[in-house]
N, C-alpha and C positions, 0 to 999 in steps of 0.2 A: 509272770506274764504281765506286760503293761496293759493298763485299763484303756480301752478305746473310748474316746469322748463321744458324747451323744451328738446328734445332728445339731440341736440348738446351740450346744457349746461351741461346735466348730464354726457355725455361722456367726456367733457372737465374737469369737476370736478374729475372724476375717474382717468383721465390721470395725472392731477396735484397732486392728493392726493392718491397715490396707497395704502397707509396703512389705509385709511378711506373710505372703499368701501362697508361696510354693509348698509342695508336699513336704519337703524336708523341714521348712520353717514350722509348719503345723506339727509335724512329728516331734521336733525338738521342743516346742512349747508344751506339749503334753507328755513328754518323756517316753515316747514310743520308740522302741528299738527292735532290731532283729525281725523275726517272722511277723510280729505284730503290725509291721508296715503294710503287709498284704491286706489285713483287715481294714486299716485306715484307707488304703487305696479303694477298697470296695465301698466304703461309706461315702467317700468323696465322689465316686462314680454315680452312686445312687442320688446324691444331692444334685449332681449335674443333670442326671436323667429327669429328675423331678422339676428342673428349671430353677432351683435355688442358687445354683452356682454356674459359672461359665469358665471354661478352661481356656486361657490364652497364654501362649509362650510359657507353658509349664507352671503357670500360676492360676489360682482360683480366685474368682471375685463374684460379688453379687451382680447379676446382669442388669439389675435395676438401679445400680449405683455407678457413678463415674470413678475411674481410677484417681488416686490422689494427685497425680501429675498427668494432665490431659492437654490435648491440642484442641483449642477453641476457635470459633469464628466470631469475631465481633459483629454484633447485629446493629450497633449504633446506640446513641443515647436516647433516653425517653424524654418526656416533656419537662421533667425536673432536672435533666442534665446528667442523670446517672447512666453509666455505661454498662451495657449488658452484652452477653455472649451466649453461644450455644455450642454443644459438643460437635466436633467434626464427625464423630461416629457414635451413634446411639443404637445399642442393641437391645435395650430393655423393652418390656411390653407396655409399660406405663407411658405417661406423657413425657415428652422430651424435656429434661430439666432446664430451668432458666438459671443463668449464672450472672451474678453481679460482680463486675470487675472493680477492684479497689486500687486505683493507681497511686503510686508513690510520687512524690515531687520530682524524683530523678528519672521516672519512667518516660519513655518517648510518647508523644501524642499518638493515640490510637483512633482509628476511624472505621466505619462500616466496611466489612470485607477483609480486614486485617486478620491474619492467622497468628495465634500466639500460643506459646507453651506456658502453662500456668499451673501453680500449686493450688489445689482446691481444699476448701473446708466445708463439710456438710453442715447445714444449719436448718432450723425449722422456722420458716417464714412464709407468709402467704404470698408475697411477691416473687420470691426466688428461692431456689433450693440449695445453691452453693455460693460461696464467695471465693473469688480468685485473686491471687497475687501474681503479677507478671514475672515470669522467669526470663523470657526473651521473645521478641517478635520474630517470627519465622517467615515473614513476607506474605505476599498475596499471589503466589505463583504455583498453584497446584498443576500437576500434569493434566492435560485435557485431551478429549477425543471427540471427533465429529463422526457421526455414523447414523445408520438406520436402526431404530429401536424395534426389537422383536419381542412381543409380549409372551411370557410363559405363565404357567399356573401360579408360580410365586415370583413376582418381579419380572425379570426379563434379561435380555442381553442387548448390548450395542454392537452392531457389526460395522467396523470402521469403513469409511468410503475411501480412505487412503490405500492405494494399491500396494504400498510397501508394508502394510500391516495385515497379518493373517490371524491375529489373536482377537477373540471377542472379549468384551468387558461385561462382567456380571453386575446386574443391578438388583438390589434388594427390593422387596415389595414396597417398603416405605420410602424408597429413594427414587421412584419413577417420575416424580413431579407431575403425575397425571398423564404421562405420555401415552399415546395410542400406538397400536401396532402399525408399522410402516412409516412412522413419522421420522423426519430428520431431527436429531437431537444433538445437543452438546453436553458432554459429561465431563466430570472431573474425578480424579483419583480420590477414593473415599476410605482408604484403609489398606491393610495388608492383603496379599493375594488370597483368593478364595479357592473354591473347588477346582481341581485339575490345574492349579497354578495360574488361573486366570485373574487378572486384576479386578478389584471391586471399583464400581463407579457410582456416583450419584448424578442424576440428570439435573443440570442447572439451567438449561434453556431448551424450550421446545420450539423448533423452527418450522414445524408443520410439514407440508408437502415438500419433498426434496426439490421440486421444480418451482417452488414459490420464490418470490423476489427476495425475501429475507435471507434465504439460504445461498443466494447467488455468489456473494463475495467469499463466503466460507468455502464453497466448493472450489472456487478458483484458487484460493490459498492452498488448499490441499492438492489440487490437480497439478499445480505448477511447483509444488515443493517449496513454498515460501515459508521460512521459519517464523512461527507466530507465537512461540512460547520461549520466554527467556529462562536460561538455566538459573538455578537458585543462587550460585555464586555471583552471577551478573546482577541479579536483583539486590543481593546483599551489598555489593560494592556501590551500586547506585544509591541505595538507601542510606549508606554511611557517608555520602558526600555532603559537604557543607558549603555554604556560600563563600565565594572568594572575597578576600579583603583587598586593601590598597597596596599592601607590601609588594614591591617590585613592579608596580604599575603606575601609569600616568593617570592623574585624576581628571577624568572627562565628565564628571557628574553635572557640572554646570552647563555643559554644551547641550542645546535642545535637539538631541538626536531622536527623531520620531520614527516609529515603525508604521508602514503602510502595507496592509495585507488584505486578502479577501475577508468578508465579514464573518465567515465561518472558519477562519484560520485556526489550526490546531497548535501552531507554534509561531514564534517571532524570532527569526534568526538574523535579520538584517535591519539596520536603522540608518537614517541619512540626515544630513544637515548641509546647508549651503549658505554662502553669503558673498557679497561683492568683494573682489580683491581690492584692498586699499593700497596696493603697490602702484605708484604712478607710472611705472614702466609697463604695467599690464592694464592699460585703460580698457574698461568694459569687460575685464576678465572676471572669473569666478573662482571661489575656493569651495570644493565639494568634499565633504567627509562621508565615508561609508564605514559603519561599524558592524562587525560580524561577531556573533556569539563565540566566545573562546572555549570551544568544546575540548580542545587539546589539553586544557588545564585539568579536565576531569577524566578524560579517556586517554590514559597513558599507554605507550607501546608495550605490548605483551600482556597487558592486564586482561582479566576476564571480560571487561567491558569492550576492550579493543578487539579481542578475538571474536566476540559475538558480532560486533559492528562490522568487522571485515567479512565475516561469514554471510551476513545479510546484504552488505554492499550498499544498500540504500533503503529508504522507506518506500512502501507501496501504498498508493492511495486509491480507495474505492469510494463510491457515492455514500456508503453507510458506515465506513470505518477506515482506519489507517493501521497498517502494520508498520510500526516505527523501527528505525535502525537502532535507536537507543531507548531504554526504559523511560517511562513517563516522568519519573523523578528528575531526569535530566532534560528530556526533550520538551516536556510541558512545564518545567519549573526552573531549575537552576540554570539551564542553558538558554532559556527563552527570555528575550529582552522585554519583559513585562513592564508596563507603565508604573513608574513611581518606586521601583526597587533597584538597588545597585546590582549591576551584572558585569561580570568579566567579559572583555571583548578584545578583539584585534581590529584596529581601525586603520584606514588608509586616508591620508590627506592628499587631495589632488588639486593642482592649480591648472585652470583652463584659461585660454585666451578668449577673446570676444567671439571667435568663430568655432569654439568648442574643442580646439586642439589641446591635448594634454601637454603642458610644458614640463612639469615635474611632479613627483609624488614622494611620499614617505610613509612608512608603516609605524604603528605605535601599539604597544600592549597596554591596555588601560582598563579603567573601571568607569562605567557609564551609568546614567539613570535617566531613562526615557521619560519625558514629560507627558507623552501621549501615545497610545496605540490606536491608530486610525485605520479605517478601511477605505478602499478605493473610491467608492461612490461619494462618501461624505467629503473627501478631499476634493474630488472633482466639483461637487456642488459648491463648495466654498470658493473655489477659483471662479466658478461661473456666476458668483454673486449671491449664493444662497447658503451662507455659513450657518452652522448650528451652534449650540452653546459650547461644544467641545472645540470647534475649529475657529470660532470668531476671534479668540484671543491669539491664535497662532497664525492667522491669515497674513498679517503684515510682516512680523519678524521671522517666520519660518516657511510658510507655504509659498508665498510669492517669490522669495529668493530661490527656492527649489525649482520653480517653474521657469524662472529667468535663466538659470543654469541649463535647464533642459532645452530651452529654445536655442541656446548656443550649441548644445550637443546635437541637435537636429541638423544644424548646418554641417557639422563634421560628418554626421552619418550620410547626408546627401552626397558629400564629396567621396566618402568611402564606398558607397553603393553596396551594402550587404544585401543578400537575397531578400526580396520583399514579397513573400507569398501572402495571398489573401485567403486564409483557410479558417473560417469561424470555428470556435471551439464549443463543443456541446456541454451543457450543464444539465445533469439529471437530478431532479429534486424528489425526495422520497417522503411519503407519509410516515407517521410513527410506527405503523405496522410493517413497513418495508416495501409497500407497494409504490409504484411510480406515480408521483403527483403531477409532474410535468416534465417535458423535455424542451429546453430552450437553447438558444445560442448565446454564449456569453458576449456581453457588450464590451467592445474594446475602447477604453477611455484613455485620455492623455495621461491620467494618473498611472495606468498600467505601463504605458510606454516610458514614462519618466523613470520608474523604478527599474525597468529592464535596461535602459541606457546606463543608469548609474551602476548597475550590477556588472554589465559588460565592461565598463570602464575600470571597475575595481578588479575584475578578473584579469584584464590585460596588465594592469599594474603589478599584480602578484607574479604573473609569468615573467614580465620584464625584470623585476627585482631579482628573482631566483636565477634567471639566466645570467644577469650581470654579476651576481655573487657566486656563480658556478656551484649552486646547490641543486642536487637531483630533485626531481619532482615528477608528478604525473600531469601531462598536458591533455587538454580536450582536443581531439583531432577530428577534422572533417575533411575528407579528401574530395577532389573534384569528381564529377561523373565519369564513368567509363565511356570509351568511344562508342560502344554498342548502345548504351542507354541514351547517350547524347544523339546518336543517329535516329533512334526511335522517336525521341522528342522532336527532332527536326522534321521527321516525316509527319507526325501528328500535327505539328504547327502548320506545315505546308498544306495538309488536307483541310485544315480549318481556315485557310486563307491568310496565314501569317508566315513570317520568315525568320529563321534563325541562321545567320550567316555561317558559312564554312571557312576553313582555311585560316583560322586565327586562334591564338591562345585564348581559351575560354575564360571569361571573367564574369563575375556576378552581374556586372553592368549590362552584359549582352542578354542575360536571362531577364533582367528587370525591364529591358526595352521590349522584349517579347510580352511580358506580363502587362506592361503599360499599354501596348498596342491592343491587347485583348480585353482590357478593362472596360466594363460597361457593355460588352457584346454578349451574345448568347453563348459564345464559346469561352467566356472568361473562366468559368469553373473547370471546364475541360483542360484548359492550358495550365491552370494552377495545379490541378491534380496530376497532370502528366509531368509537370516540372518537378513536383515533389517526388514522384516515383522514379525520376531519373537520378535523384540524389543518392549518394552512398550513406550508410548509417554512421553517425558519429560514434567514436569510441575513445577509450583512454589508452595512453601510451607514454612511456618515459622518453620517447623521441620527440624532437621539436619539428613537427610536420605541418603546422599551420591549420587554420580553420577556413575552409573555402566559403561556406555559407555566410559567415560573418565578415568575410573579406579582411581577415586579421592574420598577421604573421605569427604572433605570440598570444596564446590563449590557454588559460588554465581555470579550473573551477575552484573558487575561493569562497563564494558567498553563501553556501548552504551546508555547513558541516554537521548540522543536526540531522540532515536527511541524506547526505551523500558522503561515502567514505573517501572519495577522491579529494573532496574539499578538506577533510581532516588531514590527509597526507600533505596537502599544500600548506595548511596552517603549521604543521610540524616543521616543514621545510623552512618556513619564514622564521619560526622560533630558533631553529639552528642557524640560519643566516644572520640573525641579529644578536645571537648569544643571549637570548632572554631567559634561558633556564635549561633544566635537564629533561624537559618533556618534549624535546624536539624530535627530529627524525633519527631513529636509531640506525646503527650500521647494519643490523639484521634486516630492517625494513628496506634500506637502500638496496641491499643485495637482491631482494625479491620483488622489486618494483615491477619487473616484467610480468611475473606471475600475478601480482596484485592487480595490475592493469587488465590482464585478460579475464581474471575472475570477476571484477566489478563491472566490466563491460558485459559479461554474461548475466550477472544478476540484474543489471539494468534492463536487458532485453527480456529477461524472465518477468520482471515486474510489468513491463509494457504489454506483454502478451496476456498476463493475468488481468490487467486493467482493461484491455481491449475485449477479452472474452466476457468479462463482467458487464461491460457496457452493452455488448451485443445481447446478453441474456436479459438485461433490464429493458432494453428496447423491444425485444421479442415479447416480453411479459406485458409491456405497455400496449403493444399493438395486438395482443392476442384477443382482446375484446372487440377488435374492429375488423375481424376477418370478414371478407365480403365487401368491404368498403373500397371505393375507387380513390386513387391517389395519383399525384404527379411527381415526376422526378426526372433525372437525367442519367443516361447510360454512363457507367463509370468503369466498366471492365468487360472484355469479350473473351470467352473461353469456348472450347469445343463442346462443352456440356450446357452452355447457356449464356445469358447476359446479366451482368451485375448492374443494379440501379441504385443510385443514391436518392432517397426520398426527400422531397423538399421540406416537409414540415418538421421532421425529426432528425434528418441527416442519417437515418438508419440505412444500412446496406442490405438490399434484398437480391435474390436470384430469380430470374425468369428461366426456368429449365427449358430445354429444347422443346419438350412436349407442350409448353404453354406459349410458344411463339406464333401459333397459328396453324393453318392447315398444310402449309408447304414445308419441304425439307430445306435446311440451310447448310451451305458449305462454309466451313471455317477456314479463314486465311490468317495464320498466326503472324505472318510478316506485317500485314497491313492492319492487324487487329480488327477484322471485320467478319461479318457473316453475310452471305449472299443467298437470297431465296432462289431455289432451283426452278420455280415456275414463273414468278413475277420479276426476278432479277433485283428485287429490293435489297438494298444494302443497309445493314445495321452496324454502326460504328460508334466510337466513343463520343460522348458529349451531346448526344441527341436527346431532344425533349420527348418524354413518353408519358402516357397515361396507363396505369396498371390497376389491376384488382388484387387486393391482398387475399391470397388463397390459403396461406398457412403461416402461423407464428408459434414457434415451439420454445418456451422459456428455458427448458432444461438444456437445450443445445445452443440456443441463440439463433436458430435458423429461421429465416424469413423467406417464404416462397411467394412469387408474384405471377400474375397472368397478364400478358401484353394485350392492351386494348387499342391503343393508338401510338403511332410514332410520327413525330413531326406533323401532328394534326391529321395524319392519314390513318383511317380505321383499318384494323386488322380483321380479316375473315376468320371467324371462329369455327371450330369443328374438329373432327378427328382427322389425324394425318393418316397416310397410307401405312399398311402393316410394317412393323419393324422400323418405323420411322423413316422409310425411304420413299422417295417419289416414284410413281409408276414408271416414269421415263428411266430412272436409275435401275429399277428392277428389270425392265425390258432389256436395257443395255447389258446388264449382267447375264441375263439368259442367253442373249446373242453371243456373248464372249464364250460362254460355256459350250454352246452349240458348235461354234467355230473350232474350239479346242478339241472337241470329240471328233469332228470331221477330219482335222489334221492327223489325229492319232490313228484313225481308221485308214486314211490314205497311206500313212507310213507303214502300217502293218501289212498292207496288201503288196507292197513293193518287194 
């Protein structure tokens, strides 16, 4: 009979041979055969029960030691520049071991948060316990979950808020990150499945109260089903991408193509440059260059990156985060036109006459290097005579020629008459903890309008080129208002004392005339909002249907391929049209353009709803501390259940429910969009000035409830309405009808 090794002998073997720890390996090492294996199994179970060993995947190991090949998370370099890491999963009772990463010259650069597969060597050192050699980087893309933490005796569970998920996630006692019961938390996958097949998680972020501001955008992401985790193969493809060289491209690196974006821009996908046209036949003319990041060079048809970008359709922007269409390696790095680094681009050169009319254009696939990444305010300040160190050297050679070209484009715009709505855009600024710092309206500068006009011009050029070359593409379509919506706008305008003529083919010039007539009056906001509501929603289509709002026959999205899939399709179509390479529009893509158009139109609407819901919740959170305060605003909507009011200070939309309109009963007229008081005959309509009291603001829903105090400087009598919300007169009338009905019935029965 084979001699069974002692427990110390077994532990010593496992320590010295960490890759040979299965029961059969141990049996083979000690020459144990036949029935003796049963005794070996008993000893191993005793060691496991005593806590000396842990069984994983049919192998035994010391729970206080890491496997020889482990997944680590890089924690970053110390003050001396040495790179350290920690184990992804630590089951030991002692202190979590510290691992020194020893990079080779051929290893990729590693940073904080990177996850790596590494081979470990146990050492005895005061500073660290293991040394690691990289096998491969496995990305920074663990599966994540958002949910409510429920504390248990040991650890707890995460209950996902996603309606589509019914599986809870197990959280070990040492992986709770200090989370409290009922908190909203973000967790990430922390190892193989645990009890009952449930996934194990470690909490990586505590978001506190589920109704708190920091949780708002995460809830919207999950509620609207916006994909916010990139699959591993997508991350791997993005991580493997390299900067593009000059091969097959025009060298545009000496051209001063600058980017102008918001100060907090997360990416830079467009750059521009202009100069006076030196052609004597085009006196007073301009040459405008618009260069756009060449995303198509990295995101090729059918690749994992392409499939995921199509699935997302577009990036989604929130006040505290962005859910990008492309991984950050591309959107924030290789495809972003950063200052001072060569970047692949597709550029369009456009020649304008002195009145801003485009005479001709041409497309170029090039390599550019932007001399400056500027933001709108500093560009505007430079033009207004207050340049800073960054803009002073660019003022004469770059900025002033851009503005000169823009002045010409303004003439062409005035002739074209695109819809000119005056609807200020809100800007929500957050504190570091996610609470709302301020709510302001974004200032509209000429710098903003300049970039918009250049981008519109480039989009038109792309559509015209592809139409001329008969290459399929996706157009940006905006149809004219329906007759019903147009009639409603006409009635609103008439009630406000303005006129929108009938009996003619509607043009944006007619609507602009209405907007101009109302400008500066008390009804200006009402007319702007009503005009916006009469518009149809823009969408994508492979058919050439024109853009009503911009007053353009041919229009396609070309200028933002980092954040919109439609633009990527147009880029590929241009590559095909010019024969620039094999990364153009594939036959398979062309066949499904109809489905792609419908899909990305849906994802755009999904993002808009998520962004709107998030804004509503942030505004409700901001106002929740001001419940009871009096505020001013203007009525913006009339419904049978109450009146919507847009508040002046924040632009937030609140509801005055019927019960908060005063003492009398109001009759709703859907056709005229009015409410009429049953006692006083007072009429509440769109665009009226009101003073209200904030009665409720609920961050978790975004709901804001108001109480009407004054309308058009007329005070409202406060107090309880009659029972069931009906006026006494209405109640008496109903009783009389009932009495008459009974009388008729009695008369018929007697006959």
